[in-house]
DRENMI-432983 format. One record per residue (C-alpha): chain; x, y, z; residue number from 1; residue in one letter. Coordinates in Angstrom, 3 decimals. Example, Ala and Ser with C-alpha at 12.3 -4.5 7.8 and 13.67 -1.06 7.14 Angstrom:
% DRENMI-432983
@ch=A, x=12.300, y=-4.500, z=7.800, i=1, aa=A
@ch=A, x=13.670, y=-1.060, z=7.140, i=2, aa=S
This chain:
% DRENMI-432983
@ch=A, x=38.108, y=-8.514, z=32.530, i=1, aa=M
@ch=A, x=37.169, y=-12.043, z=33.044, i=2, aa=S
@ch=A, x=38.388, y=-15.423, z=34.419, i=3, aa=I
@ch=A, x=40.776, y=-17.539, z=32.395, i=4, aa=M
@ch=A, x=40.252, y=-21.135, z=31.273, i=5, aa=S
@ch=A, x=42.902, y=-23.821, z=31.716, i=6, aa=M
@ch=A, x=42.374, y=-25.287, z=28.232, i=7, aa=T
@ch=A, x=43.811, y=-23.641, z=25.123, i=8, aa=G
@ch=A, x=46.307, y=-23.755, z=22.253, i=9, aa=F
@ch=A, x=48.925, y=-21.207, z=21.113, i=10, aa=G
@ch=A, x=51.596, y=-20.880, z=18.518, i=11, aa=T
@ch=A, x=54.520, y=-18.520, z=18.053, i=12, aa=G
@ch=A, x=57.196, y=-18.022, z=15.317, i=13, aa=E
@ch=A, x=60.340, y=-15.936, z=15.223, i=14, aa=F
@ch=A, x=62.955, y=-15.752, z=12.428, i=15, aa=T
@ch=A, x=66.219, y=-13.851, z=11.897, i=16, aa=D
@ch=A, x=66.339, y=-14.516, z=8.205, i=17, aa=G
@ch=A, x=68.669, y=-17.544, z=8.573, i=18, aa=L
@ch=A, x=66.777, y=-19.683, z=11.219, i=19, aa=T
@ch=A, x=63.144, y=-19.962, z=12.110, i=20, aa=T
@ch=A, x=62.019, y=-20.929, z=15.565, i=21, aa=W
@ch=A, x=58.469, y=-22.190, z=16.180, i=22, aa=T
@ch=A, x=56.791, y=-22.968, z=19.452, i=23, aa=C
@ch=A, x=53.459, y=-24.602, z=19.981, i=24, aa=E
@ch=A, x=51.743, y=-24.807, z=23.429, i=25, aa=I
@ch=A, x=48.739, y=-26.926, z=24.436, i=26, aa=R
@ch=A, x=47.220, y=-26.736, z=27.904, i=27, aa=S
@ch=A, x=44.489, y=-28.804, z=29.606, i=28, aa=V
@ch=A, x=42.966, y=-29.047, z=33.084, i=29, aa=N
@ch=A, x=45.174, y=-29.892, z=36.083, i=30, aa=S
@ch=A, x=44.949, y=-29.215, z=39.768, i=31, aa=R
@ch=A, x=48.492, y=-27.641, z=39.675, i=32, aa=F
@ch=A, x=50.759, y=-26.157, z=37.060, i=33, aa=L
@ch=A, x=52.517, y=-28.999, z=35.126, i=34, aa=E
@ch=A, x=55.039, y=-27.978, z=32.409, i=35, aa=V
@ch=A, x=56.307, y=-30.536, z=29.915, i=36, aa=N
@ch=A, x=58.882, y=-29.117, z=27.464, i=37, aa=C
@ch=A, x=60.133, y=-30.806, z=24.266, i=38, aa=K
@ch=A, x=63.470, y=-29.343, z=23.160, i=39, aa=L
@ch=A, x=66.249, y=-30.538, z=20.818, i=40, aa=P
@ch=A, x=68.767, y=-32.611, z=22.628, i=41, aa=R
@ch=A, x=71.566, y=-30.060, z=22.278, i=42, aa=I
@ch=A, x=69.328, y=-27.320, z=23.837, i=43, aa=L
@ch=A, x=68.077, y=-29.158, z=26.847, i=44, aa=L
@ch=A, x=70.022, y=-26.794, z=29.091, i=45, aa=A
@ch=A, x=67.420, y=-24.183, z=28.199, i=46, aa=L
@ch=A, x=64.547, y=-26.242, z=29.689, i=47, aa=E
@ch=A, x=64.650, y=-24.710, z=33.091, i=48, aa=S
@ch=A, x=64.615, y=-21.219, z=31.526, i=49, aa=E
@ch=A, x=61.523, y=-22.145, z=29.453, i=50, aa=V
@ch=A, x=59.751, y=-23.630, z=32.461, i=51, aa=N
@ch=A, x=60.468, y=-20.477, z=34.452, i=52, aa=Q
@ch=A, x=58.986, y=-18.194, z=31.759, i=53, aa=T
@ch=A, x=55.858, y=-20.366, z=31.584, i=54, aa=V
@ch=A, x=55.375, y=-20.195, z=35.350, i=55, aa=K
@ch=A, x=55.593, y=-16.429, z=35.232, i=56, aa=L
@ch=A, x=52.675, y=-16.354, z=32.807, i=57, aa=R
@ch=A, x=50.409, y=-19.281, z=33.851, i=58, aa=L
@ch=A, x=49.101, y=-20.406, z=37.314, i=59, aa=A
@ch=A, x=47.455, y=-23.768, z=36.630, i=60, aa=R
@ch=A, x=47.076, y=-26.436, z=34.003, i=61, aa=G
@ch=A, x=48.981, y=-29.260, z=32.284, i=62, aa=K
@ch=A, x=51.134, y=-27.422, z=29.663, i=63, aa=V
@ch=A, x=52.919, y=-29.160, z=26.793, i=64, aa=D
@ch=A, x=55.417, y=-27.198, z=24.824, i=65, aa=L
@ch=A, x=56.903, y=-28.252, z=21.449, i=66, aa=F
@ch=A, x=59.780, y=-26.429, z=19.730, i=67, aa=F
@ch=A, x=60.834, y=-26.659, z=16.033, i=68, aa=D
@ch=A, x=63.904, y=-25.084, z=14.608, i=69, aa=I
@ch=A, x=64.380, y=-24.723, z=10.841, i=70, aa=R
@ch=A, x=67.648, y=-23.434, z=9.331, i=71, aa=A
@ch=A, x=67.862, y=-21.927, z=5.914, i=72, aa=Q
@ch=A, x=69.926, y=-24.093, z=3.496, i=73, aa=R
@ch=A, x=73.507, y=-22.875, z=3.410, i=74, aa=G
@ch=A, x=77.051, y=-24.124, z=2.956, i=75, aa=T
@ch=A, x=78.102, y=-24.051, z=6.574, i=76, aa=E
@ch=A, x=77.321, y=-27.718, z=7.154, i=77, aa=K
@ch=A, x=78.559, y=-29.067, z=3.868, i=78, aa=L
@ch=A, x=81.843, y=-31.008, z=3.675, i=79, aa=P
@ch=A, x=85.124, y=-28.851, z=3.457, i=80, aa=R
@ch=A, x=88.089, y=-29.358, z=1.237, i=81, aa=L
@ch=A, x=91.132, y=-30.607, z=3.158, i=82, aa=N
@ch=A, x=94.070, y=-28.710, z=1.389, i=83, aa=N
@ch=A, x=96.809, y=-30.802, z=3.019, i=84, aa=D
@ch=A, x=95.314, y=-34.051, z=1.845, i=85, aa=V
@ch=A, x=94.678, y=-32.607, z=-1.633, i=86, aa=L
@ch=A, x=98.384, y=-31.483, z=-1.877, i=87, aa=A
@ch=A, x=99.376, y=-34.994, z=-0.902, i=88, aa=H
@ch=A, x=97.442, y=-36.604, z=-3.663, i=89, aa=Y
@ch=A, x=98.644, y=-33.933, z=-6.211, i=90, aa=T
@ch=A, x=102.190, y=-34.680, z=-5.306, i=91, aa=A
@ch=A, x=101.552, y=-38.422, z=-5.840, i=92, aa=M
@ch=A, x=100.034, y=-37.630, z=-9.257, i=93, aa=I
@ch=A, x=103.164, y=-35.744, z=-10.243, i=94, aa=R
@ch=A, x=105.286, y=-38.711, z=-9.211, i=95, aa=E
@ch=A, x=103.109, y=-41.062, z=-11.315, i=96, aa=V
@ch=A, x=103.545, y=-38.739, z=-14.343, i=97, aa=R
@ch=A, x=107.350, y=-38.753, z=-13.931, i=98, aa=T
@ch=A, x=107.500, y=-42.510, z=-13.497, i=99, aa=A
@ch=A, x=105.420, y=-43.119, z=-16.572, i=100, aa=L
@ch=A, x=107.163, y=-40.325, z=-18.587, i=101, aa=H
@ch=A, x=103.724, y=-39.037, z=-19.300, i=102, aa=A
@ch=A, x=103.698, y=-35.387, z=-18.323, i=103, aa=P
@ch=A, x=100.323, y=-34.865, z=-20.063, i=104, aa=D
@ch=A, x=98.532, y=-37.614, z=-18.204, i=105, aa=L
@ch=A, x=95.033, y=-36.287, z=-17.559, i=106, aa=A
@ch=A, x=93.392, y=-36.611, z=-14.008, i=107, aa=V
@ch=A, x=89.658, y=-36.049, z=-13.450, i=108, aa=D
@ch=A, x=89.245, y=-33.336, z=-10.709, i=109, aa=P
@ch=A, x=86.077, y=-35.059, z=-9.566, i=110, aa=V
@ch=A, x=87.892, y=-38.310, z=-8.939, i=111, aa=S
@ch=A, x=90.264, y=-36.383, z=-6.688, i=112, aa=L
@ch=A, x=87.222, y=-35.321, z=-4.530, i=113, aa=L
@ch=A, x=86.456, y=-39.019, z=-4.051, i=114, aa=R
@ch=A, x=89.889, y=-39.773, z=-2.654, i=115, aa=M
@ch=A, x=89.953, y=-40.602, z=1.070, i=116, aa=E
@ch=A, x=90.365, y=-37.559, z=3.235, i=117, aa=G
@ch=A, x=90.055, y=-34.891, z=0.515, i=118, aa=V
@ch=A, x=86.596, y=-33.972, z=1.794, i=119, aa=L
@ch=A, x=85.888, y=-33.763, z=5.515, i=120, aa=E
@ch=A, x=82.654, y=-33.396, z=7.499, i=121, aa=E
@ch=A, x=82.231, y=-30.360, z=9.609, i=122, aa=Q
@ch=A, x=82.760, y=-30.975, z=13.314, i=123, aa=G
@ch=A, x=79.908, y=-31.204, z=15.830, i=124, aa=Q
@ch=A, x=78.553, y=-27.815, z=16.935, i=125, aa=P
@ch=A, x=79.785, y=-26.547, z=20.202, i=126, aa=D
@ch=A, x=76.946, y=-26.868, z=22.824, i=127, aa=R
@ch=A, x=77.479, y=-23.527, z=24.480, i=128, aa=E
@ch=A, x=77.691, y=-21.766, z=21.152, i=129, aa=Q
@ch=A, x=74.484, y=-23.453, z=20.012, i=130, aa=E
@ch=A, x=72.681, y=-22.498, z=23.150, i=131, aa=I
@ch=A, x=73.762, y=-18.938, z=22.897, i=132, aa=A
@ch=A, x=72.739, y=-18.884, z=19.193, i=133, aa=R
@ch=A, x=69.235, y=-20.208, z=19.836, i=134, aa=H
@ch=A, x=68.352, y=-18.699, z=23.203, i=135, aa=R
@ch=A, x=67.019, y=-15.420, z=21.834, i=136, aa=H
@ch=A, x=65.031, y=-17.052, z=19.033, i=137, aa=G
@ch=A, x=63.468, y=-19.607, z=21.312, i=138, aa=L
@ch=A, x=62.506, y=-16.994, z=23.868, i=139, aa=N
@ch=A, x=60.827, y=-14.808, z=21.221, i=140, aa=N
@ch=A, x=58.884, y=-17.762, z=19.845, i=141, aa=A
@ch=A, x=57.861, y=-18.841, z=23.369, i=142, aa=L
@ch=A, x=56.611, y=-15.325, z=24.317, i=143, aa=E
@ch=A, x=54.490, y=-15.166, z=21.108, i=144, aa=K
@ch=A, x=53.136, y=-18.652, z=21.798, i=145, aa=A
@ch=A, x=52.268, y=-17.771, z=25.359, i=146, aa=L
@ch=A, x=50.467, y=-14.579, z=24.251, i=147, aa=T
@ch=A, x=48.450, y=-16.640, z=21.675, i=148, aa=S
@ch=A, x=47.653, y=-19.236, z=24.403, i=149, aa=L
@ch=A, x=46.563, y=-16.505, z=26.871, i=150, aa=T
@ch=A, x=44.216, y=-15.088, z=24.258, i=151, aa=E
@ch=A, x=42.735, y=-18.403, z=23.635, i=152, aa=T
@ch=A, x=42.326, y=-19.174, z=27.381, i=153, aa=R
@ch=A, x=40.808, y=-15.724, z=27.871, i=154, aa=S
@ch=A, x=38.142, y=-16.340, z=25.160, i=155, aa=R
@ch=A, x=37.406, y=-19.750, z=26.762, i=156, aa=E
@ch=A, x=37.287, y=-18.005, z=30.198, i=157, aa=G
@ch=A, x=34.609, y=-15.553, z=28.844, i=158, aa=S
@ch=A, x=32.446, y=-18.473, z=27.769, i=159, aa=G
@ch=A, x=33.031, y=-20.185, z=31.161, i=160, aa=L
@ch=A, x=32.025, y=-16.983, z=33.052, i=161, aa=A
@ch=A, x=28.769, y=-16.707, z=31.128, i=162, aa=S
@ch=A, x=28.027, y=-20.418, z=31.829, i=163, aa=A
@ch=A, x=28.753, y=-19.950, z=35.612, i=164, aa=L
@ch=A, x=26.656, y=-16.869, z=35.838, i=165, aa=R
@ch=A, x=23.787, y=-18.774, z=34.165, i=166, aa=E
@ch=A, x=23.944, y=-21.416, z=36.803, i=167, aa=Q
@ch=A, x=24.176, y=-18.751, z=39.530, i=168, aa=L
@ch=A, x=21.075, y=-17.144, z=38.099, i=169, aa=D
@ch=A, x=19.340, y=-20.488, z=38.153, i=170, aa=A
@ch=A, x=20.335, y=-21.109, z=41.737, i=171, aa=L
@ch=A, x=19.231, y=-17.569, z=42.774, i=172, aa=S
@ch=A, x=15.859, y=-17.980, z=41.004, i=173, aa=A
@ch=A, x=15.137, y=-21.254, z=42.795, i=174, aa=E
@ch=A, x=16.078, y=-19.634, z=46.069, i=175, aa=T
@ch=A, x=13.618, y=-16.860, z=45.521, i=176, aa=K
@ch=A, x=10.845, y=-19.359, z=44.534, i=177, aa=E
@ch=A, x=11.557, y=-21.223, z=47.748, i=178, aa=L
@ch=A, x=11.375, y=-18.048, z=49.819, i=179, aa=L
@ch=A, x=8.048, y=-17.092, z=48.154, i=180, aa=A
@ch=A, x=6.597, y=-20.427, z=49.240, i=181, aa=K
@ch=A, x=8.137, y=-20.254, z=52.675, i=182, aa=R
@ch=A, x=4.831, y=-19.387, z=54.432, i=183, aa=Q
@ch=A, x=2.904, y=-22.081, z=52.531, i=184, aa=K
@ch=A, x=5.566, y=-24.617, z=53.409, i=185, aa=I
@ch=A, x=5.463, y=-23.627, z=57.131, i=186, aa=N
@ch=A, x=1.736, y=-24.008, z=57.164, i=187, aa=E
@ch=A, x=1.866, y=-27.405, z=55.451, i=188, aa=S
@ch=A, x=4.466, y=-28.479, z=57.998, i=189, aa=L
@ch=A, x=2.380, y=-27.358, z=61.017, i=190, aa=Y
@ch=A, x=-0.739, y=-29.026, z=59.558, i=191, aa=Q
@ch=A, x=1.164, y=-32.258, z=58.998, i=192, aa=T
@ch=A, x=2.373, y=-32.180, z=62.660, i=193, aa=Y
@ch=A, x=-1.154, y=-31.602, z=64.033, i=194, aa=L
@ch=A, x=-2.559, y=-34.401, z=61.987, i=195, aa=K
@ch=A, x=0.076, y=-36.706, z=63.242, i=196, aa=R
@ch=A, x=-0.430, y=-35.566, z=66.801, i=197, aa=L
@ch=A, x=-4.230, y=-36.005, z=66.587, i=198, aa=E
@ch=A, x=-3.811, y=-39.412, z=65.037, i=199, aa=S
@ch=A, x=-1.461, y=-40.372, z=67.871, i=200, aa=F
@ch=A, x=-3.878, y=-39.136, z=70.567, i=201, aa=V
@ch=A, x=-6.785, y=-41.003, z=68.843, i=202, aa=A
@ch=A, x=-4.754, y=-44.289, z=68.962, i=203, aa=H
@ch=A, x=-4.097, y=-43.670, z=72.639, i=204, aa=M
@ch=A, x=-7.836, y=-43.361, z=73.307, i=205, aa=G
@ch=A, x=-8.502, y=-46.566, z=71.470, i=206, aa=Q
@ch=A, x=-6.065, y=-48.293, z=73.552, i=207, aa=A
@ch=A, x=-7.935, y=-47.271, z=76.685, i=208, aa=G
@ch=A, x=-5.561, y=-44.626, z=77.858, i=209, aa=M
@ch=A, x=-6.766, y=-41.445, z=79.372, i=210, aa=V
@ch=A, x=-6.224, y=-38.617, z=76.922, i=211, aa=V
@ch=A, x=-7.252, y=-34.915, z=77.189, i=212, aa=P
@ch=A, x=-10.226, y=-33.852, z=75.225, i=213, aa=K
@ch=A, x=-8.260, y=-30.841, z=73.873, i=214, aa=E
@ch=A, x=-4.532, y=-30.544, z=73.320, i=215, aa=L
@ch=A, x=-2.933, y=-28.038, z=75.580, i=216, aa=P
@ch=A, x=-2.321, y=-24.883, z=73.497, i=217, aa=Q
@ch=A, x=0.780, y=-23.853, z=75.385, i=218, aa=D
@ch=A, x=2.367, y=-27.254, z=74.999, i=219, aa=R
@ch=A, x=1.317, y=-27.278, z=71.278, i=220, aa=L
@ch=A, x=2.830, y=-23.865, z=70.637, i=221, aa=L
@ch=A, x=6.018, y=-24.931, z=72.289, i=222, aa=T
@ch=A, x=6.359, y=-27.961, z=70.010, i=223, aa=E
@ch=A, x=5.518, y=-25.967, z=67.016, i=224, aa=L
@ch=A, x=8.195, y=-23.414, z=67.985, i=225, aa=A
@ch=A, x=10.711, y=-26.168, z=68.174, i=226, aa=V
@ch=A, x=9.728, y=-27.514, z=64.764, i=227, aa=I
@ch=A, x=9.949, y=-23.994, z=63.259, i=228, aa=A
@ch=A, x=13.474, y=-23.555, z=64.690, i=229, aa=E
@ch=A, x=14.579, y=-26.983, z=63.300, i=230, aa=K
@ch=A, x=13.234, y=-26.027, z=59.806, i=231, aa=T
@ch=A, x=14.342, y=-22.486, z=59.754, i=232, aa=D
@ch=A, x=16.599, y=-21.926, z=56.766, i=233, aa=I
@ch=A, x=17.165, y=-18.047, z=57.088, i=234, aa=E
@ch=A, x=20.777, y=-18.516, z=58.148, i=235, aa=E
@ch=A, x=21.522, y=-20.918, z=55.379, i=236, aa=E
@ch=A, x=19.994, y=-18.696, z=52.756, i=237, aa=L
@ch=A, x=21.922, y=-15.691, z=54.171, i=238, aa=A
@ch=A, x=25.271, y=-17.508, z=53.848, i=239, aa=R
@ch=A, x=24.180, y=-18.772, z=50.442, i=240, aa=L
@ch=A, x=23.611, y=-15.161, z=49.252, i=241, aa=A
@ch=A, x=27.024, y=-14.076, z=50.552, i=242, aa=V
@ch=A, x=28.638, y=-17.056, z=48.736, i=243, aa=H
@ch=A, x=26.907, y=-16.174, z=45.576, i=244, aa=E
@ch=A, x=28.016, y=-12.552, z=45.631, i=245, aa=Q
@ch=A, x=31.575, y=-13.544, z=46.340, i=246, aa=E
@ch=A, x=31.399, y=-16.033, z=43.390, i=247, aa=F
@ch=A, x=30.165, y=-13.362, z=41.005, i=248, aa=R
@ch=A, x=32.884, y=-10.970, z=42.217, i=249, aa=T
@ch=A, x=35.557, y=-13.552, z=41.509, i=250, aa=L
@ch=A, x=34.204, y=-14.013, z=37.951, i=251, aa=L
@ch=A, x=35.336, y=-10.422, z=37.122, i=252, aa=T
@ch=A, x=38.854, y=-11.000, z=38.073, i=253, aa=Q
@ch=A, x=41.793, y=-11.970, z=35.706, i=254, aa=R
@ch=A, x=44.005, y=-13.629, z=38.306, i=255, aa=E
@ch=A, x=43.882, y=-17.380, z=39.087, i=256, aa=S
@ch=A, x=40.594, y=-17.900, z=41.002, i=257, aa=V
@ch=A, x=39.849, y=-21.482, z=40.169, i=258, aa=G
@ch=A, x=40.731, y=-22.894, z=43.546, i=259, aa=R
@ch=A, x=38.665, y=-20.154, z=45.296, i=260, aa=K
@ch=A, x=35.782, y=-20.838, z=43.118, i=261, aa=L
@ch=A, x=36.005, y=-24.592, z=43.840, i=262, aa=D
@ch=A, x=36.010, y=-23.873, z=47.584, i=263, aa=F
@ch=A, x=32.897, y=-21.659, z=47.225, i=264, aa=L
@ch=A, x=31.203, y=-24.460, z=45.286, i=265, aa=C
@ch=A, x=31.819, y=-26.701, z=48.355, i=266, aa=Q
@ch=A, x=30.365, y=-24.069, z=50.722, i=267, aa=E
@ch=A, x=27.292, y=-23.508, z=48.396, i=268, aa=I
@ch=A, x=26.745, y=-27.219, z=48.192, i=269, aa=H
@ch=A, x=26.871, y=-27.547, z=51.938, i=270, aa=R
@ch=A, x=24.297, y=-24.821, z=52.433, i=271, aa=E
@ch=A, x=22.022, y=-26.258, z=49.722, i=272, aa=V
@ch=A, x=22.218, y=-29.784, z=51.321, i=273, aa=N
@ch=A, x=21.334, y=-28.356, z=54.754, i=274, aa=T
@ch=A, x=18.321, y=-26.579, z=53.269, i=275, aa=V
@ch=A, x=17.253, y=-29.737, z=51.504, i=276, aa=S
@ch=A, x=17.471, y=-31.789, z=54.696, i=277, aa=S
@ch=A, x=15.393, y=-29.247, z=56.598, i=278, aa=K
@ch=A, x=12.651, y=-28.963, z=54.122, i=279, aa=L
@ch=A, x=11.359, y=-32.331, z=52.955, i=280, aa=V
@ch=A, x=7.867, y=-31.162, z=51.818, i=281, aa=Q
@ch=A, x=6.883, y=-31.684, z=48.201, i=282, aa=V
@ch=A, x=6.524, y=-27.945, z=47.789, i=283, aa=E
@ch=A, x=10.132, y=-27.455, z=48.675, i=284, aa=A
@ch=A, x=11.831, y=-30.591, z=47.255, i=285, aa=S
@ch=A, x=11.293, y=-29.448, z=43.680, i=286, aa=T
@ch=A, x=13.291, y=-26.265, z=44.337, i=287, aa=H
@ch=A, x=16.034, y=-27.834, z=46.451, i=288, aa=T
@ch=A, x=16.581, y=-30.480, z=43.771, i=289, aa=L
@ch=A, x=16.954, y=-27.841, z=41.106, i=290, aa=A
@ch=A, x=19.342, y=-26.000, z=43.398, i=291, aa=M
@ch=A, x=21.469, y=-29.120, z=43.786, i=292, aa=K
@ch=A, x=21.557, y=-29.567, z=40.010, i=293, aa=Q
@ch=A, x=22.693, y=-25.894, z=39.594, i=294, aa=A
@ch=A, x=25.420, y=-26.395, z=42.122, i=295, aa=V
@ch=A, x=26.585, y=-29.604, z=40.442, i=296, aa=E
@ch=A, x=26.915, y=-27.824, z=37.115, i=297, aa=R
@ch=A, x=28.799, y=-25.097, z=38.821, i=298, aa=L
@ch=A, x=31.262, y=-27.551, z=40.345, i=299, aa=R
@ch=A, x=31.810, y=-29.184, z=36.854, i=300, aa=Q
@ch=A, x=32.420, y=-25.887, z=35.056, i=301, aa=Q
@ch=A, x=34.776, y=-24.596, z=37.804, i=302, aa=V
@ch=A, x=37.135, y=-27.484, z=37.139, i=303, aa=Q
@ch=A, x=38.051, y=-25.695, z=33.841, i=304, aa=N
@ch=A, x=38.911, y=-22.388, z=35.479, i=305, aa=V
@ch=A, x=42.535, y=-21.434, z=36.015, i=306, aa=E
């Protein structure tokens, strides 16, 4: 199992031998679920049913649906013969033959079909009958298209999961590198502090102020302890590890986790920023910069997750 992407395309087709229903679905990223359904005008009453079906299958994304209905060619929509009108014209022809004393006067049957009213167009289809006739076919085509779309989004999701794990691995590797250099970074920090303090004391002596020959060790240790506390990142790294593990767990779930992952990215970003602000040494900045880059890539990829 894996996460689902919000981008994808699916098609579905259903036929009963007389009519073929086709559905195409396209989905892209969106913060919420947006469904845009294109149906023939006479079937607009089915739009709410279609939207409800989509909402039962998808959680997020901007979804566009297109339906096409193709009927097999038949005679049901061709003009019909109006027998009453035809009888009227036949009676008139008999009268003409009688008036002209020409009982054998020929009449072209095709010319009769051209007479007004002999052929009449079929009436407009009843809306309720049309909806009832097309509902089953549309629903079957829609279900097939949704299945096709889900398969596409699942494949995209697998690729996304791999890309996200790659960035998590990069983040974890930089964190381990930072931890490995933690002692060296602390020593560098302490040495920097001592040099600044010694320089400050020297300037005081040059200014004629009375300064001690040696710095009080207890005072120095207190200051160093304060600095160590201010630059301690153990708590941030512990929370970072928890967030990372939760992130990896969510990547194995099939349900909609995009918003949860987005929230975790914000939390991870906050912890990394805190670590970066506490450790400003050159030895640390290389790793904190790489951590920030990994988090930014995570945030970009998560925008595609359902």
